[in-house]
N, CA, C, O and the ligand as a Tripos MOL2 file, in Angstrom:
@<TRIPOS>MOLECULE
protein
  257   255    65     0     0
PROTEIN
NO_CHARGES

@<TRIPOS>ATOM
      1 N         -12.9280   -5.2930   13.1190 N.3       1 MET1
      2 CA        -11.6540   -4.9880   12.7110 C.3       1 MET1
      3 C         -11.6700   -3.7470   11.4510 C.2       1 MET1
      4 O         -10.7940   -3.5490   10.6090 O.2       1 MET1
      5 N         -12.7200   -3.1490   11.6030 N.am      2 SER2
      6 CA        -12.6710   -1.8570   10.5270 C.3       2 SER2
      7 C         -11.8270   -0.7080   11.1930 C.2       2 SER2
      8 O         -11.7860   -0.3270   12.3620 O.2       2 SER2
      9 N         -11.2350   -0.3260   10.1810 N.am      3 LYS3
     10 CA        -10.4150    0.9350   10.5750 C.3       3 LYS3
     11 C         -11.1770    2.2230    9.8900 C.2       3 LYS3
     12 O         -12.0030    2.2130    8.9780 O.2       3 LYS3
     13 N         -10.6600    3.2800   10.5870 N.am      4 GLU4
     14 CA        -11.3760    4.6130   10.2290 C.3       4 GLU4
     15 C         -10.8210    5.2430    8.8610 C.2       4 GLU4
     16 O          -9.6390    5.5500    8.7030 O.2       4 GLU4
     17 N         -11.6510    5.3710    8.0580 N.am      5 VAL5
     18 CA        -11.0980    5.7760    6.6630 C.3       5 VAL5
     19 C         -10.9630    7.3510    6.7600 C.2       5 VAL5
     20 O         -11.8220    8.1570    7.1180 O.2       5 VAL5
     21 N          -9.5850    7.5920    6.3260 N.am      6 ARG6
     22 CA         -9.2730    9.0050    5.9950 C.3       6 ARG6
     23 C          -9.5250    9.3690    4.7690 C.2       6 ARG6
     24 O          -9.5700    8.6040    3.8060 O.2       6 ARG6
     25 N          -9.7110   10.6340    4.7510 N.am      7 LEU7
     26 CA        -10.1090   11.0750    3.3970 C.3       7 LEU7
     27 C          -8.7660   11.5790    2.6500 C.2       7 LEU7
     28 O          -8.6100   11.4750    1.4330 O.2       7 LEU7
     29 N          -7.8860   12.0970    3.4690 N.am      8 CYS8
     30 CA         -6.4350   12.4620    3.0760 C.3       8 CYS8
     31 C          -5.6440   11.6690    3.1220 C.2       8 CYS8
     32 O          -5.7160   10.7670    3.9570 O.2       8 CYS8
     33 N          -4.5370   11.7660    2.1480 N.am      9 SER9
     34 CA         -3.5110   10.6990    2.3590 C.3       9 SER9
     35 C          -2.7120   10.9380    3.5950 C.2       9 SER9
     36 O          -2.9600   11.9980    4.1690 O.2       9 SER9
     37 N          -1.8890   10.2400    4.0690 N.am     10 PRO10
     38 CA         -0.7490   10.4250    5.3250 C.3      10 PRO10
     39 C          -0.1100   11.7070    4.9700 C.2      10 PRO10
     40 O           0.2010   12.0190    3.8200 O.2      10 PRO10
     41 N           0.0910   12.5210    6.1480 N.am     11 THR11
     42 CA          1.0760   13.5200    5.7870 C.3      11 THR11
     43 C           2.2760   13.4000    6.5310 C.2      11 THR11
     44 O           3.1260   14.2880    6.4550 O.2      11 THR11
     45 N           2.4430   12.3650    7.2680 N.am     12 GLU12
     46 CA          3.6040   11.9820    8.1560 C.3      12 GLU12
     47 C           3.8690   10.5070    7.7890 C.2      12 GLU12
     48 O           2.9360    9.7900    7.4270 O.2      12 GLU12
     49 N           5.1900   10.0290    7.8840 N.am     13 ARG13
     50 CA          5.2040    8.6570    7.8530 C.3      13 ARG13
     51 C           6.5370    8.3110    8.7420 C.2      13 ARG13
     52 O           7.4340    9.1440    8.8710 O.2      13 ARG13
     53 N           6.5920    7.0380    9.3330 N.am     14 GLU14
     54 CA          7.8750    7.0190   10.0470 C.3      14 GLU14
     55 C           8.3990    5.5370    9.6760 C.2      14 GLU14
     56 O           7.6330    4.6010    9.4440 O.2      14 GLU14
     57 N           9.4850    5.4690    9.6590 N.am     15 CYS15
     58 CA         10.1270    4.1350    9.6210 C.3      15 CYS15
     59 C          10.0880    3.2050   10.8830 C.2      15 CYS15
     60 O          10.5250    3.5310   11.9860 O.2      15 CYS15
     61 N           9.5620    2.1210   10.6030 N.am     16 VAL16
     62 CA          9.4600    1.2040   11.7080 C.3      16 VAL16
     63 C          10.8170    0.6090   12.2870 C.2      16 VAL16
     64 O          10.9470    0.1420   13.4190 O.2      16 VAL16
     65 N          11.8980    0.7180   11.2190 N.am     17 LEU17
     66 CA         13.1170   -0.1270   11.4650 C.3      17 LEU17
     67 C          14.0340    1.0480   12.2370 C.2      17 LEU17
     68 O          14.4870    0.8920   13.3710 O.2      17 LEU17
     69 N          14.2050    2.1100   11.5190 N.am     18 CYS18
     70 CA         15.3180    3.0460   12.0330 C.3      18 CYS18
     71 C          14.7070    4.4580   12.7910 C.2      18 CYS18
     72 O          15.4900    5.1860   13.4020 O.2      18 CYS18
     73 N          13.5490    4.7210   12.7220 N.am     19 GLY19
     74 CA         12.8260    5.8300   13.3000 C.3      19 GLY19
     75 C          13.0460    7.0690   12.2440 C.2      19 GLY19
     76 O          12.8630    8.2170   12.6480 O.2      19 GLY19
     77 N          13.3390    6.8860   11.2320 N.am     20 ARG20
     78 CA         13.3430    7.9190   10.0650 C.3      20 ARG20
     79 C          11.8820    8.4040   10.0790 C.2      20 ARG20
     80 O          10.9610    7.5870   10.0700 O.2      20 ARG20
     81 N          11.6370    9.9310   10.1040 N.am     21 LYS21
     82 CA         10.6250   10.7300    9.9630 C.3      21 LYS21
     83 C          10.2990   11.4440    8.5830 C.2      21 LYS21
     84 O          11.1990   12.1650    8.1540 O.2      21 LYS21
     85 N           9.2090   11.3530    7.8730 N.am     22 ASP22
     86 CA          9.1970   12.1140    6.6890 C.3      22 ASP22
     87 C           7.8380   12.8900    6.9700 C.2      22 ASP22
     88 O           6.9370   12.4190    7.6640 O.2      22 ASP22
     89 N           7.7960   14.0160    6.4110 N.am     23 ALA23
     90 CA          6.7160   14.7360    6.2500 C.3      23 ALA23
     91 C           6.2580   15.1030    4.8780 C.2      23 ALA23
     92 O           7.1400   15.4370    4.0880 O.2      23 ALA23
     93 N           5.1940   15.0960    4.5260 N.am     24 TRP24
     94 CA          4.6820   15.2980    3.2360 C.3      24 TRP24
     95 C           4.6730   16.8120    2.8770 C.2      24 TRP24
     96 O           3.9350   17.5940    3.4770 O.2      24 TRP24
     97 N           5.3940   17.1510    2.0210 N.am     25 ASP25
     98 CA          5.1860   18.7200    1.4210 C.3      25 ASP25
     99 C           4.5190   18.9010    0.1340 C.2      25 ASP25
    100 O           5.0240   18.6530   -0.9610 O.2      25 ASP25
    101 N           3.2730   19.3790    0.3650 N.am     26 SER26
    102 CA          2.6010   19.4020   -0.6330 C.3      26 SER26
    103 C           2.8040   20.4330   -1.8990 C.2      26 SER26
    104 O           2.1580   20.3730   -2.9450 O.2      26 SER26
    105 N           3.6490   21.2200   -1.6500 N.am     27 GLU27
    106 CA          4.1410   22.1160   -2.4730 C.3      27 GLU27
    107 C           5.1610   21.7500   -3.5200 C.2      27 GLU27
    108 O           5.2720   22.3330   -4.5990 O.2      27 GLU27
    109 N           5.9460   20.6690   -3.0870 N.am     28 ILE28
    110 CA          6.7530   19.9570   -3.7980 C.3      28 ILE28
    111 C           6.4140   18.5740   -4.2650 C.2      28 ILE28
    112 O           7.1040   17.8040   -4.9330 O.2      28 ILE28
    113 N           5.0450   18.3980   -3.7090 N.am     29 CYS29
    114 CA          4.6940   16.8540   -3.6220 C.3      29 CYS29
    115 C           5.6350   15.8350   -3.5550 C.2      29 CYS29
    116 O           5.7350   15.0560   -4.5030 O.2      29 CYS29
    117 N           6.3770   15.7210   -2.5190 N.am     30 ASN30
    118 CA          7.3450   15.0520   -2.2630 C.3      30 ASN30
    119 C           7.4380   14.9290   -0.6240 C.2      30 ASN30
    120 O           6.9900   15.7810    0.1430 O.2      30 ASN30
    121 N           8.0820   13.7460   -0.2380 N.am     31 TRP31
    122 CA          8.4630   13.6510    1.2440 C.3      31 TRP31
    123 C           9.7270   14.3230    1.3980 C.2      31 TRP31
    124 O          10.7100   14.2760    0.6590 O.2      31 TRP31
    125 N           9.5170   15.0740    2.6730 N.am     32 GLU32
    126 CA         10.8980   15.7200    3.1620 C.3      32 GLU32
    127 C          11.0810   15.2200    4.6270 C.2      32 GLU32
    128 O          10.1750   15.1130    5.4530 O.2      32 GLU32
    129 N          12.2130   14.9700    4.7900 N.am     33 ILE33
    130 CA         12.7140   14.5680    6.2570 C.3      33 ILE33
    131 C          12.2070   15.4600    7.1190 C.2      33 ILE33
    132 O          12.3260   16.6740    6.9500 O.2      33 ILE33
    133 N          11.5760   14.9040    8.1500 N.am     34 ALA34
    134 CA         10.9050   15.6610    9.3890 C.3      34 ALA34
    135 C          12.1060   16.3600   10.2160 C.2      34 ALA34
    136 O          13.2810   15.9920   10.2210 O.2      34 ALA34
    137 N          11.6690   17.2090   10.7590 N.am     35 ILE35
    138 CA         12.6510   17.9970   11.7420 C.3      35 ILE35
    139 C          11.8920   17.9820   13.2510 C.2      35 ILE35
    140 O          10.8230   18.5450   13.4890 O.2      35 ILE35
    141 N          12.5670   17.3300   14.0580 N.am     36 GLU36
    142 CA         11.9350   17.3080   15.4850 C.3      36 GLU36
    143 C          13.1060   17.9340   16.5650 C.2      36 GLU36
    144 O          14.2060   17.3890   16.6600 O.2      36 GLU36
    145 N          12.7630   19.0730   17.3230 N.am     37 ASN37
    146 CA         13.6420   19.5820   18.2940 C.3      37 ASN37
    147 C          14.7790   19.8680   17.2790 C.2      37 ASN37
    148 O          15.8420   19.2840   17.4890 O.2      37 ASN37
    149 N          14.6910   20.7140   16.1750 N.am     38 GLY38
    150 CA         15.8610   21.1030   15.4740 C.3      38 GLY38
    151 C          16.5900   19.9990   14.8670 C.2      38 GLY38
    152 O          17.4200   20.3010   14.0100 O.2      38 GLY38
    153 N          16.4220   18.7430   15.1680 N.am     39 GLU39
    154 CA         17.0020   17.6820   14.3440 C.3      39 GLU39
    155 C          16.5750   17.0580   13.4260 C.2      39 GLU39
    156 O          15.4560   16.6160   13.6850 O.2      39 GLU39
    157 N          17.0020   16.7510   12.2660 N.am     40 LYS40
    158 CA         16.5740   15.7570   11.1060 C.3      40 LYS40
    159 C          16.6360   14.3680   11.5460 C.2      40 LYS40
    160 O          17.5290   13.6730   12.0300 O.2      40 LYS40
    161 N          15.0980   14.1250   11.1470 N.am     41 LYS41
    162 CA         14.9960   12.5610   11.5340 C.3      41 LYS41
    163 C          15.4080   11.9940   10.4600 C.2      41 LYS41
    164 O          14.5780   11.5900    9.6450 O.2      41 LYS41
    165 N          16.7020   11.8530   10.2490 N.am     42 THR42
    166 CA         17.0560   10.8780    8.9640 C.3      42 THR42
    167 C          17.2930    9.4310    9.0330 C.2      42 THR42
    168 O          17.4140    8.7050    8.0460 O.2      42 THR42
    169 N          17.3570    9.0070   10.4250 N.am     43 GLY43
    170 CA         17.4390    7.3440   10.5690 C.3      43 GLY43
    171 C          18.6840    6.9540   10.1570 C.2      43 GLY43
    172 O          19.6500    7.7170   10.1530 O.2      43 GLY43
    173 N          18.7150    5.8980    9.8380 N.am     44 GLU44
    174 CA         19.8400    4.8900    9.1520 C.3      44 GLU44
    175 C          19.8590    5.0540    7.6570 C.2      44 GLU44
    176 O          18.9300    4.7870    6.8940 O.2      44 GLU44
    177 N          21.2780    5.6220    7.2830 N.am     45 LYS45
    178 CA         21.4740    5.9260    5.8850 C.3      45 LYS45
    179 C          21.3070    4.7520    5.0340 C.2      45 LYS45
    180 O          20.9820    4.8750    3.8540 O.2      45 LYS45
    181 N          21.5090    3.6560    5.5650 N.am     46 PHE46
    182 CA         21.4760    2.5110    4.5280 C.3      46 PHE46
    183 C          20.1600    1.5160    5.0150 C.2      46 PHE46
    184 O          20.0390    0.3310    4.7020 O.2      46 PHE46
    185 N          19.2640    2.2620    5.8100 N.am     47 CYS47
    186 CA         17.9900    1.3810    5.9380 C.3      47 CYS47
    187 C          17.1070    1.4160    4.7790 C.2      47 CYS47
    188 O          17.0160    2.2800    3.9070 O.2      47 CYS47
    189 N          16.4610    0.2980    4.9330 N.am     48 MET48
    190 CA         15.4640    0.0640    3.6750 C.3      48 MET48
    191 C          14.1340    0.6650    3.6970 C.2      48 MET48
    192 O          13.3580    0.5580    2.7470 O.2      48 MET48
    193 N          13.8680    1.2860    4.7580 N.am     49 HIS49
    194 CA         12.9400    1.9190    5.4040 C.3      49 HIS49
    195 C          11.4410    1.4180    5.3230 C.2      49 HIS49
    196 O          10.7570    1.6210    4.3200 O.2      49 HIS49
    197 N          11.0070    0.7970    6.3630 N.am     50 GLU50
    198 CA          9.9130    0.1600    6.2780 C.3      50 GLU50
    199 C           8.8020    1.1930    6.9930 C.2      50 GLU50
    200 O           8.8070    1.3980    8.2070 O.2      50 GLU50
    201 N           7.7500    1.8790    5.9710 N.am     51 TRP51
    202 CA          7.1850    3.0480    6.4510 C.3      51 TRP51
    203 C           5.8220    2.5680    7.3300 C.2      51 TRP51
    204 O           5.0770    1.6870    6.9000 O.2      51 TRP51
    205 N           5.6600    3.0540    8.2310 N.am     52 ASP52
    206 CA          4.8130    2.9330    9.1560 C.3      52 ASP52
    207 C           3.1020    3.4000    8.6340 C.2      52 ASP52
    208 O           2.2850    3.7910    9.4670 O.2      52 ASP52
    209 N           2.8210    3.2960    7.3800 N.am     53 ILE53
    210 CA          1.8280    4.0650    6.9400 C.3      53 ILE53
    211 C           0.9910    2.7980    6.0850 C.2      53 ILE53
    212 O           1.5390    2.0350    5.2890 O.2      53 ILE53
    213 N          -0.4090    2.7800    6.4450 N.am     54 THR54
    214 CA         -0.9890    1.7320    5.7080 C.3      54 THR54
    215 C          -2.3670    2.1870    4.9350 C.2      54 THR54
    216 O          -3.5410    1.9380    5.2110 O.2      54 THR54
    217 N          -1.8230    2.8950    3.9370 N.am     55 GLY55
    218 CA         -2.7100    3.6350    3.0500 C.3      55 GLY55
    219 C          -3.5410    2.6080    2.3750 C.2      55 GLY55
    220 O          -4.7700    2.6290    2.4400 O.2      55 GLY55
    221 N          -2.8610    1.6990    1.7190 N.am     56 THR56
    222 CA         -3.4680    0.5390    1.1740 C.3      56 THR56
    223 C          -3.0310   -0.5740    2.1680 C.2      56 THR56
    224 O          -1.8490   -0.8830    2.3120 O.2      56 THR56
    225 N          -3.9050   -1.0740    2.7460 N.am     57 HIS57
    226 CA         -3.4910   -2.1610    3.7640 C.3      57 HIS57
    227 C          -3.1570   -3.4870    3.2330 C.2      57 HIS57
    228 O          -4.0450   -4.3000    2.9740 O.2      57 HIS57
    229 N          -1.7710   -3.7670    3.0410 N.am     58 LYS58
    230 CA         -1.3100   -5.0300    2.6020 C.3      58 LYS58
    231 C          -0.9020   -6.0210    3.5870 C.2      58 LYS58
    232 O          -0.4160   -5.7270    4.6790 O.2      58 LYS58
    233 N          -1.1140   -7.2060    3.1690 N.am     59 SER59
    234 CA         -0.8140   -8.3650    4.2550 C.3      59 SER59
    235 C           0.6850   -8.2750    4.2720 C.2      59 SER59
    236 O           1.4350   -7.9710    3.3450 O.2      59 SER59
    237 N           0.9550   -8.5800    5.4340 N.am     60 ILE60
    238 CA          2.6060   -8.6210    5.5720 C.3      60 ILE60
    239 C           2.8430   -9.8920    4.7710 C.2      60 ILE60
    240 O           2.1190  -10.8850    4.6890 O.2      60 ILE60
    241 N           4.1610   -9.6130    4.1270 N.am     61 ILE61
    242 CA          4.9130  -10.8080    3.3940 C.3      61 ILE61
    243 C           6.0540  -11.2510    4.2370 C.2      61 ILE61
    244 O           7.0110  -10.5570    4.5760 O.2      61 ILE61
    245 N           5.8350  -12.4650    4.5240 N.am     62 GLU62
    246 CA          6.9940  -12.9930    5.4810 C.3      62 GLU62
    247 C           8.2350  -13.4590    4.6710 C.2      62 GLU62
    248 O           8.1430  -14.3690    3.8470 O.2      62 GLU62
    249 N           9.1890  -12.9250    4.8830 N.am     63 ILE63
    250 CA         10.5580  -13.4640    4.2310 C.3      63 ILE63
    251 C          11.1910  -14.6460    5.2590 C.2      63 ILE63
    252 O          11.4680  -14.6120    6.4570 O.2      63 ILE63
    253 N          11.2690  -15.4770    4.4600 N.am     64 VAL64
    254 CA         11.8020  -16.7210    5.2300 C.3      64 VAL64
    255 C          13.1090  -16.6630    4.6870 C.2      64 VAL64
    256 O          13.9530  -17.4960    5.0170 O.2      64 VAL64
    257 ZN         14.3460    3.2320    8.0420 Zn       65 ZN65
@<TRIPOS>BOND
     1     1     2 1
     2     2     3 1
     3     3     4 2
     4     3     5 am
     5     5     6 1
     6     6     7 1
     7     7     8 2
     8     7     9 am
     9     9    10 1
    10    10    11 1
    11    11    12 2
    12    11    13 am
    13    13    14 1
    14    14    15 1
    15    15    16 2
    16    15    17 am
    17    17    18 1
    18    18    19 1
    19    19    20 2
    20    19    21 am
    21    21    22 1
    22    22    23 1
    23    23    24 2
    24    23    25 am
    25    25    26 1
    26    26    27 1
    27    27    28 2
    28    27    29 am
    29    29    30 1
    30    30    31 1
    31    31    32 2
    32    31    33 am
    33    33    34 1
    34    34    35 1
    35    35    36 2
    36    35    37 am
    37    37    38 1
    38    38    39 1
    39    39    40 2
    40    39    41 am
    41    41    42 1
    42    42    43 1
    43    43    44 2
    44    43    45 am
    45    45    46 1
    46    46    47 1
    47    47    48 2
    48    47    49 am
    49    49    50 1
    50    50    51 1
    51    51    52 2
    52    51    53 am
    53    53    54 1
    54    54    55 1
    55    55    56 2
    56    55    57 am
    57    57    58 1
    58    58    59 1
    59    59    60 2
    60    59    61 am
    61    61    62 1
    62    62    63 1
    63    63    64 2
    64    63    65 am
    65    65    66 1
    66    66    67 1
    67    67    68 2
    68    67    69 am
    69    69    70 1
    70    70    71 1
    71    71    72 2
    72    71    73 am
    73    73    74 1
    74    74    75 1
    75    75    76 2
    76    75    77 am
    77    77    78 1
    78    78    79 1
    79    79    80 2
    80    79    81 am
    81    81    82 1
    82    82    83 1
    83    83    84 2
    84    83    85 am
    85    85    86 1
    86    86    87 1
    87    87    88 2
    88    87    89 am
    89    89    90 1
    90    90    91 1
    91    91    92 2
    92    91    93 am
    93    93    94 1
    94    94    95 1
    95    95    96 2
    96    95    97 am
    97    97    98 1
    98    98    99 1
    99    99   100 2
   100    99   101 am
   101   101   102 1
   102   102   103 1
   103   103   104 2
   104   103   105 am
   105   105   106 1
   106   106   107 1
   107   107   108 2
   108   107   109 am
   109   109   110 1
   110   110   111 1
   111   111   112 2
   112   111   113 am
   113   113   114 1
   114   114   115 1
   115   115   116 2
   116   115   117 am
   117   117   118 1
   118   118   119 1
   119   119   120 2
   120   119   121 am
   121   121   122 1
   122   122   123 1
   123   123   124 2
   124   123   125 am
   125   125   126 1
   126   126   127 1
   127   127   128 2
   128   127   129 am
   129   129   130 1
   130   130   131 1
   131   131   132 2
   132   131   133 am
   133   133   134 1
   134   134   135 1
   135   135   136 2
   136   135   137 am
   137   137   138 1
   138   138   139 1
   139   139   140 2
   140   139   141 am
   141   141   142 1
   142   142   143 1
   143   143   144 2
   144   143   145 am
   145   145   146 1
   146   146   147 1
   147   147   148 2
   148   147   149 am
   149   149   150 1
   150   150   151 1
   151   151   152 2
   152   151   153 am
   153   153   154 1
   154   154   155 1
   155   155   156 2
   156   155   157 am
   157   157   158 1
   158   158   159 1
   159   159   160 2
   160   159   161 am
   161   161   162 1
   162   162   163 1
   163   163   164 2
   164   163   165 am
   165   165   166 1
   166   166   167 1
   167   167   168 2
   168   167   169 am
   169   169   170 1
   170   170   171 1
   171   171   172 2
   172   171   173 am
   173   173   174 1
   174   174   175 1
   175   175   176 2
   176   175   177 am
   177   177   178 1
   178   178   179 1
   179   179   180 2
   180   179   181 am
   181   181   182 1
   182   182   183 1
   183   183   184 2
   184   183   185 am
   185   185   186 1
   186   186   187 1
   187   187   188 2
   188   187   189 am
   189   189   190 1
   190   190   191 1
   191   191   192 2
   192   191   193 am
   193   193   194 1
   194   194   195 1
   195   195   196 2
   196   195   197 am
   197   197   198 1
   198   198   199 1
   199   199   200 2
   200   199   201 am
   201   201   202 1
   202   202   203 1
   203   203   204 2
   204   203   205 am
   205   205   206 1
   206   206   207 1
   207   207   208 2
   208   207   209 am
   209   209   210 1
   210   210   211 1
   211   211   212 2
   212   211   213 am
   213   213   214 1
   214   214   215 1
   215   215   216 2
   216   215   217 am
   217   217   218 1
   218   218   219 1
   219   219   220 2
   220   219   221 am
   221   221   222 1
   222   222   223 1
   223   223   224 2
   224   223   225 am
   225   225   226 1
   226   226   227 1
   227   227   228 2
   228   227   229 am
   229   229   230 1
   230   230   231 1
   231   231   232 2
   232   231   233 am
   233   233   234 1
   234   234   235 1
   235   235   236 2
   236   235   237 am
   237   237   238 1
   238   238   239 1
   239   239   240 2
   240   239   241 am
   241   241   242 1
   242   242   243 1
   243   243   244 2
   244   243   245 am
   245   245   246 1
   246   246   247 1
   247   247   248 2
   248   247   249 am
   249   249   250 1
   250   250   251 1
   251   251   252 2
   252   251   253 am
   253   253   254 1
   254   254   255 1
   255   255   256 2
@<TRIPOS>SUBSTRUCTURE
     1 MET1         2 RESIDUE 1 A MET
     2 SER2         6 RESIDUE 1 A SER
     3 LYS3        10 RESIDUE 1 A LYS
     4 GLU4        14 RESIDUE 1 A GLU
     5 VAL5        18 RESIDUE 1 A VAL
     6 ARG6        22 RESIDUE 1 A ARG
     7 LEU7        26 RESIDUE 1 A LEU
     8 CYS8        30 RESIDUE 1 A CYS
     9 SER9        34 RESIDUE 1 A SER
    10 PRO10       38 RESIDUE 1 A PRO
    11 THR11       42 RESIDUE 1 A THR
    12 GLU12       46 RESIDUE 1 A GLU
    13 ARG13       50 RESIDUE 1 A ARG
    14 GLU14       54 RESIDUE 1 A GLU
    15 CYS15       58 RESIDUE 1 A CYS
    16 VAL16       62 RESIDUE 1 A VAL
    17 LEU17       66 RESIDUE 1 A LEU
    18 CYS18       70 RESIDUE 1 A CYS
    19 GLY19       74 RESIDUE 1 A GLY
    20 ARG20       78 RESIDUE 1 A ARG
    21 LYS21       82 RESIDUE 1 A LYS
    22 ASP22       86 RESIDUE 1 A ASP
    23 ALA23       90 RESIDUE 1 A ALA
    24 TRP24       94 RESIDUE 1 A TRP
    25 ASP25       98 RESIDUE 1 A ASP
    26 SER26      102 RESIDUE 1 A SER
    27 GLU27      106 RESIDUE 1 A GLU
    28 ILE28      110 RESIDUE 1 A ILE
    29 CYS29      114 RESIDUE 1 A CYS
    30 ASN30      118 RESIDUE 1 A ASN
    31 TRP31      122 RESIDUE 1 A TRP
    32 GLU32      126 RESIDUE 1 A GLU
    33 ILE33      130 RESIDUE 1 A ILE
    34 ALA34      134 RESIDUE 1 A ALA
    35 ILE35      138 RESIDUE 1 A ILE
    36 GLU36      142 RESIDUE 1 A GLU
    37 ASN37      146 RESIDUE 1 A ASN
    38 GLY38      150 RESIDUE 1 A GLY
    39 GLU39      154 RESIDUE 1 A GLU
    40 LYS40      158 RESIDUE 1 A LYS
    41 LYS41      162 RESIDUE 1 A LYS
    42 THR42      166 RESIDUE 1 A THR
    43 GLY43      170 RESIDUE 1 A GLY
    44 GLU44      174 RESIDUE 1 A GLU
    45 LYS45      178 RESIDUE 1 A LYS
    46 PHE46      182 RESIDUE 1 A PHE
    47 CYS47      186 RESIDUE 1 A CYS
    48 MET48      190 RESIDUE 1 A MET
    49 HIS49      194 RESIDUE 1 A HIS
    50 GLU50      198 RESIDUE 1 A GLU
    51 TRP51      202 RESIDUE 1 A TRP
    52 ASP52      206 RESIDUE 1 A ASP
    53 ILE53      210 RESIDUE 1 A ILE
    54 THR54      214 RESIDUE 1 A THR
    55 GLY55      218 RESIDUE 1 A GLY
    56 THR56      222 RESIDUE 1 A THR
    57 HIS57      226 RESIDUE 1 A HIS
    58 LYS58      230 RESIDUE 1 A LYS
    59 SER59      234 RESIDUE 1 A SER
    60 ILE60      238 RESIDUE 1 A ILE
    61 ILE61      242 RESIDUE 1 A ILE
    62 GLU62      246 RESIDUE 1 A GLU
    63 ILE63      250 RESIDUE 1 A ILE
    64 VAL64      254 RESIDUE 1 A VAL
    65 ZN65       257 GROUP 0 **** ****
């Protein structure tokens, strides 16, 4: 179950709920909305955004 350890932090993240994509902008040290095919991947405005990155692999918390 070992995962490949990356030296760099992720430069992209995607919301598993709405498809929102962000790209890391190292110049401003913040996430910017990714643009694909000239379209901003903003996703759902009111989505809570569950990012598909596991920098620190947390166990999934089950909401009952
Ligand atoms: Zn989302």
